[in-house]
C-alpha positions as CSV (number, residue, x, y, z in Angstrom):
1,X,-28.0,-29.1,25.1
2,X,-28.2,-29.1,21.3
3,X,-25.5,-27.4,19.4
4,X,-26.6,-24.0,17.8
5,X,-24.3,-24.9,14.8
6,X,-27.5,-27.2,13.7
7,X,-29.7,-24.8,12.6
8,X,-27.0,-22.4,11.2
9,X,-25.6,-25.4,9.0
10,X,-29.4,-26.1,7.9
11,X,-29.6,-22.5,7.0
12,X,-26.4,-22.6,5.7
13,X,-28.0,-25.6,3.4
14,X,-30.8,-24.1,2.5
15,X,-29.8,-20.9,1.1
16,X,-27.0,-22.9,-0.6
17,X,-29.6,-24.6,-2.7
18,X,-31.8,-21.5,-3.2
19,X,-28.5,-19.9,-4.8
20,X,-27.8,-23.2,-7.1
21,X,-31.6,-22.9,-8.0
22,X,-31.4,-19.3,-8.9
23,X,-28.1,-19.7,-10.9
24,X,-29.8,-23.0,-13.0
25,X,-32.9,-20.6,-13.9
26,X,-30.6,-17.9,-15.0
27,X,-28.2,-20.5,-17.2
28,X,-31.8,-21.9,-18.6
29,X,-33.2,-18.7,-19.4
30,X,-29.6,-17.6,-21.1
31,X,-29.8,-20.7,-23.2
32,X,-33.3,-20.5,-24.4
33,X,-32.9,-16.8,-24.9
34,X,-29.8,-18.0,-27.3
35,X,-31.3,-21.3,-29.2
36,X,-34.6,-20.6,-29.6
37,X,-35.4,-17.8,-31.8
38,X,-36.3,-18.8,-35.1
39,X,-35.3,-22.4,-34.3
40,X,-37.9,-23.5,-37.0
41,X,-35.9,-21.6,-39.7
42,X,-35.7,-22.9,-43.1
43,X,-33.1,-20.5,-44.3
44,X,-30.3,-22.3,-43.3
45,X,-30.1,-26.7,-43.0
46,X,-26.9,-27.8,-41.2
47,X,-25.1,-30.7,-43.3
48,X,-27.2,-34.2,-42.8
49,X,-30.5,-31.9,-40.9
50,X,-32.8,-32.8,-43.8
51,X,-31.4,-36.8,-43.2
52,X,-32.1,-36.9,-39.3
53,X,-35.6,-35.4,-39.4
54,X,-36.6,-37.3,-42.6
55,X,-35.1,-40.4,-40.4
56,X,-37.4,-39.4,-37.6
57,X,-40.3,-38.7,-39.6
58,X,-40.3,-42.5,-41.1
59,X,-39.9,-43.7,-37.7
60,X,-43.0,-42.1,-36.5
61,X,-44.8,-43.5,-39.4
62,X,-44.1,-46.4,-38.9
63,X,-44.0,-46.2,-35.0
64,X,-40.9,-48.1,-34.6
65,X,-38.4,-46.7,-32.3
66,X,-35.7,-49.2,-32.6
67,X,-35.3,-49.6,-36.4
68,X,-34.2,-46.4,-38.4
69,X,-35.0,-45.9,-42.3
70,X,-33.9,-43.5,-44.6
71,X,-36.2,-43.6,-48.0
72,X,-37.7,-46.7,-46.9
73,X,-34.4,-48.4,-46.7
74,X,-32.4,-48.9,-43.3
75,X,-30.7,-46.7,-41.7
76,X,-27.1,-48.0,-40.8
77,X,-24.8,-45.2,-39.7
78,X,-26.0,-44.4,-36.3
79,X,-28.5,-45.9,-33.6
80,X,-31.4,-43.6,-33.3
81,X,-31.0,-41.6,-30.2
82,X,-31.8,-38.3,-31.6
83,X,-34.7,-39.8,-34.0
84,X,-36.2,-41.5,-31.3
85,X,-36.3,-38.2,-29.2
86,X,-37.9,-36.3,-32.3
87,X,-40.6,-39.2,-33.0
88,X,-41.6,-38.6,-29.5
89,X,-42.0,-34.8,-30.2
90,X,-43.5,-35.4,-33.4
91,X,-46.2,-38.0,-31.9
92,X,-47.1,-35.0,-29.0
93,X,-47.1,-32.0,-31.8
94,X,-48.7,-33.8,-34.6
95,X,-46.3,-34.3,-37.2
96,X,-42.5,-33.7,-38.2
97,X,-41.3,-30.3,-38.2
98,X,-37.5,-28.9,-38.3
99,X,-38.2,-27.2,-34.9
100,X,-39.1,-30.0,-33.5
101,X,-36.1,-32.0,-34.6
102,X,-34.0,-29.5,-33.5
103,X,-35.6,-29.0,-30.1
104,X,-33.7,-32.3,-28.6
105,X,-30.4,-30.6,-29.3
106,X,-31.5,-27.4,-27.4
107,X,-32.3,-29.6,-24.4
108,X,-29.4,-31.8,-24.4
109,X,-27.3,-28.5,-24.5
110,X,-29.5,-26.8,-21.3
111,X,-28.7,-29.7,-19.8
112,X,-24.8,-30.4,-20.2
113,X,-24.9,-26.2,-19.3
114,X,-26.4,-27.1,-15.8
115,X,-23.8,-30.3,-15.6
116,X,-21.0,-28.4,-16.2
117,X,-22.0,-25.6,-13.5
118,X,-22.3,-28.6,-11.2
119,X,-18.6,-29.6,-12.1
120,X,-17.4,-25.4,-11.5
121,X,-19.1,-25.7,-8.1
122,X,-17.3,-29.3,-7.1
123,X,-14.0,-27.7,-8.5
124,X,-14.0,-24.2,-8.2
125,X,-16.0,-21.2,-6.8
126,X,-19.9,-20.5,-7.5
127,X,-18.8,-17.3,-9.4
128,X,-16.5,-19.3,-11.5
129,X,-18.8,-22.1,-12.5
130,X,-22.0,-19.6,-13.2
131,X,-19.2,-17.7,-15.3
132,X,-17.9,-20.9,-17.0
133,X,-21.6,-22.4,-17.8
134,X,-22.5,-18.6,-19.2
135,X,-19.8,-18.3,-21.9
136,X,-20.2,-21.8,-23.0
137,X,-23.9,-21.0,-23.9
138,X,-22.2,-18.2,-26.1
139,X,-19.0,-20.1,-27.4
140,X,-20.1,-19.9,-31.3
141,X,-19.2,-23.7,-32.1
142,X,-21.6,-24.7,-29.1
143,X,-24.2,-22.7,-29.7
144,X,-24.7,-23.3,-33.4
145,X,-24.7,-27.0,-32.5
146,X,-27.3,-26.7,-29.8
147,X,-29.5,-25.2,-32.9
148,X,-29.3,-28.3,-35.3
149,X,-31.1,-31.4,-35.6
150,X,-28.1,-33.7,-35.0
151,X,-26.9,-36.4,-32.7
152,X,-23.5,-34.7,-31.6
153,X,-25.1,-32.3,-29.0
154,X,-26.5,-35.3,-27.2
155,X,-23.2,-37.1,-26.8
156,X,-21.9,-33.9,-25.7
157,X,-24.6,-33.8,-22.7
158,X,-23.9,-37.1,-21.9
159,X,-20.2,-36.5,-21.6
160,X,-20.5,-33.9,-19.5
161,X,-23.4,-34.9,-17.8
162,X,-21.5,-38.5,-16.9
163,X,-18.4,-36.4,-15.9
164,X,-20.6,-34.8,-13.3
165,X,-22.2,-37.6,-11.9
166,X,-18.8,-39.1,-11.6
167,X,-17.5,-36.4,-9.5
168,X,-20.4,-35.9,-7.3
169,X,-20.5,-39.6,-6.7
170,X,-16.4,-39.4,-5.9
171,X,-17.6,-36.5,-3.2
172,X,-20.6,-38.3,-1.6
173,X,-19.8,-39.8,1.5
174,X,-23.0,-42.6,1.9
175,X,-22.9,-45.6,0.3
176,X,-26.3,-45.6,-1.5
177,X,-26.1,-42.1,-2.3
178,X,-22.5,-43.0,-4.4
179,X,-24.3,-45.8,-5.8
180,X,-26.9,-43.9,-7.1
181,X,-24.5,-41.2,-8.6
182,X,-22.3,-43.9,-10.0
183,X,-25.4,-45.5,-11.6
184,X,-26.5,-42.4,-13.1
185,X,-23.1,-41.8,-14.8
186,X,-23.2,-45.1,-15.9
187,X,-26.5,-44.2,-17.7
188,X,-25.0,-41.2,-19.4
189,X,-22.1,-43.1,-20.5
190,X,-24.1,-45.7,-22.0
191,X,-26.3,-42.9,-23.6
192,X,-23.2,-41.5,-25.0
193,X,-21.7,-45.0,-26.3
194,X,-25.2,-45.4,-27.6
195,X,-25.3,-42.3,-29.5
196,X,-21.7,-42.0,-31.1
197,X,-19.6,-44.6,-29.8
198,X,-16.7,-45.0,-27.4
199,X,-15.9,-41.2,-26.7
200,X,-19.5,-41.4,-24.7
201,X,-17.5,-43.3,-21.9
202,X,-13.8,-42.5,-22.7
203,X,-13.5,-39.1,-22.0
204,X,-15.6,-39.1,-18.9
205,X,-13.7,-42.0,-17.8
206,X,-10.7,-39.7,-18.4
207,X,-12.2,-36.5,-16.3
208,X,-13.0,-39.1,-13.4
209,X,-9.6,-40.5,-13.1
210,X,-7.7,-37.2,-13.3
211,X,-10.2,-34.9,-11.1
212,X,-8.7,-36.7,-7.4
213,X,-5.2,-35.0,-8.3
214,X,-7.0,-31.7,-8.2
215,X,-9.4,-32.2,-5.5
216,X,-7.8,-34.6,-2.8
217,X,-10.8,-35.0,-0.9
218,X,-12.3,-37.3,-3.5
219,X,-12.5,-40.7,-2.6
220,X,-12.2,-43.0,-5.7
221,X,-14.7,-45.5,-6.8
222,X,-14.2,-49.1,-5.3
223,X,-14.4,-52.1,-7.3
224,X,-18.3,-53.0,-6.3
225,X,-19.0,-48.6,-7.7
226,X,-16.9,-49.4,-11.0
227,X,-18.8,-52.9,-11.5
228,X,-22.2,-51.1,-11.0
229,X,-21.1,-48.3,-13.2
230,X,-20.0,-50.7,-16.1
231,X,-22.9,-52.5,-15.9
232,X,-25.3,-49.1,-16.0
233,X,-23.1,-48.3,-18.9
234,X,-24.2,-51.9,-21.1
235,X,-28.1,-51.1,-20.6
236,X,-28.7,-48.7,-22.8
237,X,-26.9,-49.9,-26.0
238,X,-27.8,-53.8,-24.8
239,X,-31.2,-52.7,-24.8
240,X,-31.5,-51.2,-28.2
241,X,-29.2,-53.6,-29.7
242,X,-31.4,-56.9,-28.4
243,X,-34.6,-56.3,-29.9
244,X,-32.7,-55.0,-33.3
245,X,-30.6,-58.4,-33.2
246,X,-33.6,-60.5,-32.5
247,X,-35.6,-58.6,-35.7
248,X,-33.4,-60.5,-38.0
249,X,-30.7,-62.8,-36.4
250,X,-28.0,-59.7,-35.8
251,X,-27.9,-58.7,-40.1
252,X,-28.9,-54.9,-39.2
253,X,-27.0,-54.7,-36.3
254,X,-24.0,-56.2,-38.1
255,X,-24.2,-53.2,-40.5
256,X,-24.4,-50.5,-37.8
257,X,-21.3,-51.8,-36.0
258,X,-19.4,-51.9,-39.3
259,X,-20.8,-49.4,-41.5
260,X,-18.7,-47.6,-44.0
261,X,-18.7,-44.3,-41.6
262,X,-16.8,-46.4,-39.1
263,X,-14.5,-48.3,-41.1
264,X,-13.7,-46.3,-44.3
265,X,-15.8,-42.7,-44.1
266,X,-13.0,-41.0,-42.1
267,X,-11.2,-41.0,-45.0
268,X,-13.5,-38.8,-46.7
269,X,-12.6,-36.1,-44.0
270,X,-9.0,-36.6,-43.1
271,X,-7.2,-33.7,-42.2
272,X,-3.2,-33.2,-40.9
273,X,-2.8,-33.9,-37.0
274,X,-2.9,-30.1,-36.3
275,X,-5.8,-29.5,-38.4
276,X,-8.0,-28.8,-34.5
277,X,-5.4,-26.2,-33.4
278,X,-6.8,-23.7,-36.2
279,X,-10.5,-24.4,-35.5
280,X,-10.5,-24.8,-32.0
281,X,-9.7,-21.0,-32.2
282,X,-12.0,-20.1,-34.7
283,X,-14.8,-21.7,-33.0
284,X,-14.2,-19.9,-29.6
285,X,-13.5,-16.7,-30.8
286,X,-13.0,-14.7,-28.5
287,X,-12.7,-16.7,-25.4
288,X,-9.8,-18.7,-27.0
289,X,-8.0,-16.1,-25.2
290,X,-8.4,-17.8,-21.8
291,X,-6.5,-20.8,-22.5
292,X,-3.1,-19.6,-22.7
293,X,-4.0,-18.3,-19.1
294,X,-5.6,-21.9,-18.3
295,X,-2.4,-23.7,-19.6
296,X,0.3,-21.7,-18.2
297,X,-1.7,-22.2,-14.9
298,X,-1.5,-25.8,-15.1
299,X,2.6,-25.9,-14.9
300,X,1.5,-24.6,-11.2
301,X,-1.4,-25.9,-10.4
302,X,-3.3,-29.4,-11.6
303,X,-6.6,-28.7,-13.3
304,X,-8.6,-31.5,-13.9
305,X,-10.5,-29.5,-16.9
306,X,-7.2,-28.8,-18.5
307,X,-5.9,-31.9,-18.3
308,X,-9.4,-33.6,-19.9
309,X,-9.3,-30.9,-22.4
310,X,-5.9,-31.4,-23.6
311,X,-6.7,-35.1,-23.5
312,X,-9.6,-34.6,-25.9
313,X,-8.1,-32.5,-27.9
314,X,-5.2,-35.1,-28.2
315,X,-7.5,-38.2,-29.0
316,X,-9.5,-36.1,-31.5
317,X,-6.3,-34.9,-33.3
318,X,-5.0,-38.4,-33.8
319,X,-8.0,-40.0,-35.1
320,X,-8.0,-39.1,-39.0
321,X,-11.4,-37.9,-39.6
322,X,-11.7,-34.5,-38.6
323,X,-14.6,-32.3,-38.6
324,X,-15.7,-29.4,-36.7
325,X,-18.6,-30.4,-34.5
326,X,-16.5,-33.4,-33.5
327,X,-14.9,-30.5,-31.2
328,X,-18.1,-30.2,-29.2
329,X,-17.1,-32.6,-26.1
330,X,-14.1,-30.0,-25.8
331,X,-15.8,-26.7,-25.5
332,X,-17.0,-27.4,-22.0
333,X,-13.6,-28.7,-20.0
334,X,-11.7,-25.6,-22.3
335,X,-14.0,-23.3,-20.9
336,X,-14.1,-24.4,-17.2
337,X,-10.4,-24.4,-17.2
338,X,-10.0,-20.7,-19.1
339,X,-12.7,-19.5,-16.8
340,X,-11.7,-20.9,-13.2
341,X,-7.8,-20.1,-14.2
342,X,-8.7,-16.6,-15.3
343,X,-10.9,-15.7,-12.1
344,X,-8.1,-17.2,-9.6
345,X,-6.5,-14.2,-11.0
346,X,-8.9,-11.6,-9.4
347,X,-6.8,-10.6,-6.1
348,X,-4.4,-9.5,-8.8
349,X,-6.3,-8.5,-11.6
350,X,-10.0,-7.6,-10.4
351,X,-11.0,-6.6,-13.8
352,X,-10.3,-9.8,-15.3
353,X,-13.6,-11.2,-14.2
354,X,-15.2,-8.1,-14.6
355,X,-14.2,-8.0,-18.5
356,X,-15.5,-11.9,-18.6
357,X,-18.5,-10.7,-17.3
358,X,-19.1,-7.8,-19.4
359,X,-17.9,-9.8,-22.1
360,X,-20.4,-12.8,-21.6
361,X,-23.7,-10.6,-21.3
362,X,-22.6,-9.1,-24.4
363,X,-22.3,-12.4,-26.2
364,X,-25.2,-13.4,-25.0
365,X,-27.2,-10.4,-26.7
366,X,-25.4,-10.8,-29.9
367,X,-26.2,-13.9,-29.8
368,X,-29.9,-14.1,-29.5
369,X,-29.6,-11.1,-31.9
370,X,-27.9,-12.6,-34.7
371,X,-30.2,-16.2,-34.4
372,X,-33.3,-13.9,-34.0
373,X,-33.2,-11.1,-36.4
374,X,-29.7,-10.6,-38.5
375,X,-29.0,-14.3,-39.5
376,X,-32.7,-14.4,-41.5
377,X,-32.4,-10.6,-42.4
378,X,-28.8,-10.5,-43.9
379,X,-27.0,-13.6,-43.9
380,X,-28.8,-16.3,-45.2
381,X,-31.6,-16.7,-48.3
382,X,-34.0,-19.4,-48.2
383,X,-32.8,-22.7,-48.2
384,X,-32.0,-24.2,-51.7
385,X,-32.6,-27.5,-50.7
386,X,-35.6,-26.6,-49.4
387,X,-36.7,-24.2,-52.3
388,X,-35.9,-26.8,-54.6
389,X,-38.3,-29.1,-53.0
390,X,-41.0,-27.0,-52.8
391,X,-41.1,-25.8,-56.2
392,X,-40.8,-29.4,-57.2
393,X,-43.7,-30.8,-55.0
394,X,-46.0,-28.1,-55.6
395,X,-45.9,-28.7,-59.2
396,X,-45.3,-32.5,-59.7
397,X,-48.5,-34.6,-60.3
398,X,-49.5,-36.6,-56.8
399,X,-48.1,-39.8,-56.4
400,X,-45.1,-39.2,-58.4
401,X,-41.8,-41.5,-58.5
402,X,-38.9,-39.0,-57.9
403,X,-35.7,-40.5,-58.7
404,X,-32.6,-38.3,-57.6
405,X,-28.8,-39.1,-58.6
406,X,-27.8,-35.9,-56.5
407,X,-28.5,-35.1,-52.6
408,X,-31.9,-33.7,-53.0
409,X,-33.7,-36.7,-52.4
410,X,-33.9,-36.2,-48.2
411,X,-35.1,-32.8,-48.6
412,X,-38.0,-33.8,-51.4
413,X,-38.9,-36.5,-49.1
414,X,-39.2,-34.4,-46.0
415,X,-40.4,-31.2,-47.0
416,X,-43.3,-33.6,-49.1
417,X,-43.9,-34.8,-45.2
418,X,-43.8,-31.8,-43.4
419,X,-46.4,-29.7,-45.9
420,X,-48.3,-32.0,-47.5
421,X,-49.1,-34.4,-44.2
422,X,-48.8,-37.3,-46.2
423,X,-46.3,-39.0,-49.3
424,X,-46.4,-36.6,-51.8
425,X,-45.0,-39.3,-54.0
426,X,-41.8,-41.8,-53.5
427,X,-38.5,-40.5,-53.2
428,X,-35.5,-42.8,-54.2
429,X,-31.9,-42.1,-54.1
430,X,-30.2,-43.7,-57.2
431,X,-26.4,-43.9,-58.6
432,X,-26.0,-43.6,-62.1
433,X,-25.0,-47.2,-62.3
434,X,-27.8,-48.3,-61.2
435,X,-30.7,-49.8,-63.6
436,X,-32.7,-47.0,-63.6
437,X,-34.9,-48.2,-66.6
438,X,-36.3,-51.2,-64.3
439,X,-36.9,-48.1,-61.6
440,X,-38.9,-46.2,-64.3
441,X,-40.9,-49.6,-65.6
442,X,-41.8,-50.2,-61.9
443,X,-42.9,-46.9,-61.7
444,X,-44.6,-47.5,-65.2
445,X,-46.7,-50.6,-63.8
446,X,-47.6,-48.2,-60.8
447,X,-48.8,-45.8,-63.4
448,X,-46.8,-43.4,-61.0
449,X,-45.6,-40.3,-62.8
450,X,-41.5,-40.2,-63.2
451,X,-39.3,-37.3,-62.2
452,X,-35.6,-37.5,-62.6
453,X,-33.1,-34.8,-60.9
454,X,-29.8,-35.6,-62.8
455,X,-26.9,-33.5,-62.2
456,X,-25.3,-32.4,-65.7
457,X,-22.3,-34.6,-65.5
458,X,-24.7,-37.9,-65.7
459,X,-27.2,-36.4,-68.2
460,X,-26.3,-38.0,-71.0
461,X,-25.8,-40.9,-69.5
462,X,-28.9,-41.1,-67.9
463,X,-30.8,-40.2,-71.4
464,X,-29.2,-43.1,-73.4
465,X,-30.0,-45.7,-70.6
466,X,-33.4,-44.0,-70.9
467,X,-33.7,-43.4,-74.2
468,X,-37.4,-45.8,-74.8
469,X,-39.3,-44.5,-72.3
470,X,-40.6,-41.1,-73.3
471,X,-42.6,-40.8,-70.1
472,X,-39.6,-39.7,-68.5
473,X,-39.6,-36.0,-67.2
474,X,-35.7,-35.2,-66.8
475,X,-34.5,-31.7,-64.6
476,X,-31.1,-31.1,-64.9
477,X,-28.4,-28.6,-63.3
478,X,-25.0,-27.4,-62.2
479,X,-24.5,-28.4,-58.3
480,X,-21.9,-26.8,-56.7
481,X,-20.8,-27.9,-53.4
482,X,-23.0,-28.2,-50.4
483,X,-25.3,-26.0,-52.8
484,X,-28.0,-26.4,-55.0
485,X,-28.3,-23.1,-56.5
486,X,-28.2,-24.7,-59.8
487,X,-31.7,-26.1,-59.4
488,X,-33.6,-23.1,-58.8
489,X,-34.6,-23.5,-62.4
490,X,-36.8,-26.8,-61.8
491,X,-40.0,-24.9,-61.0
492,X,-39.7,-23.1,-63.8
493,X,-39.2,-26.0,-66.0
494,X,-42.2,-27.8,-64.3
495,X,-44.5,-24.8,-65.0
496,X,-43.9,-25.5,-69.0
């Protein structure tokens, strides 16, 4: 006679699956409501957004998904993970745009939020997992990066997804299921490594090592399973590196592995080791109030998410180069540690969970309102780089040769592609020490009008170097840090 427990178990599994799908649908809706409004906005470009979008646009022109270029020259600072995703969207929707370049970050953020929900279901309760993921949606540092055309969100997605798959693999009992989950975790780590280096595997491995100390039922991977995981970690990096190596016998690949961003670039963002303590608070306001609860509870109860968040913060603090967006992988684990610890206080303080729920709902509305309406209306004028590029391109002769001794070259080239659908002119970034006369002479033989953008500090040097070339048009101005306000005069000057 069949046991009555069997149908009950099947019914419970079906009910659990429906609950998971309902939660994930809610989280997806919350993410889209926050991240999609005004995603194509031109009034606020984050650092290097125009650069990454331009790289993708150039890759779309060449049809090469492996070899990125910037202004026609090899770009060796990062493999083109974000850029390849954007190229696919450009191909489907007919051309480059800031909206399409930012969309991969939105998708990556949504996947990471879902993966964090999965981790929360394993280590905490359904309500804690759902609340944690909702909090992550609206953490300011996270929501800002989810709307930017930068590779950092893809790295965060890879780290959280790999951590979830490793946790799920250690929870599974069937050999085939475990193998599939560990293989997926390896692919996710490989994507993270390819995107931005060793953090893509370091942080998921940290979480996988400490998770069994919190959940004793987890079965650590066997040697064979670790081998499968390691092999899959290498698959994506090697799948990109091999064709790139064969192209030029490793010249470009060597420039990627030993570029200045890795060997020297950190000095440009060097800050004291405690710098993240302040930025972690400011970028998680007001949710940082949950962190003391999490780390106080760690004294009584082991928390894999709390330990992992501490490890991430320590590693990032020890690295000389520090920037705010480097914190991105820290937010999910810190959110899980804080919210799950706070929800465990509910038996004694039932108002805590209610307060977090109300706060998350209010933050969701505020974030959507800010990005959808308030930012454009009250906080952000037209992006100066975009305005300068549009003014120059609208007045400059067709097929001009733009020579930029400032940071406007990428914006000019990008706006030219987006708004004119073709190359309005050739754009090059040069230094004052370069042979500008040769550049101008080349354009002269090609019958290209020359337009130079020169900061005031280099104006006399450039004029002296180009004294014998009256065909050159020079625009100059004062450039403030991260701003091109001084170049607003360029449009009027061209009209004259």
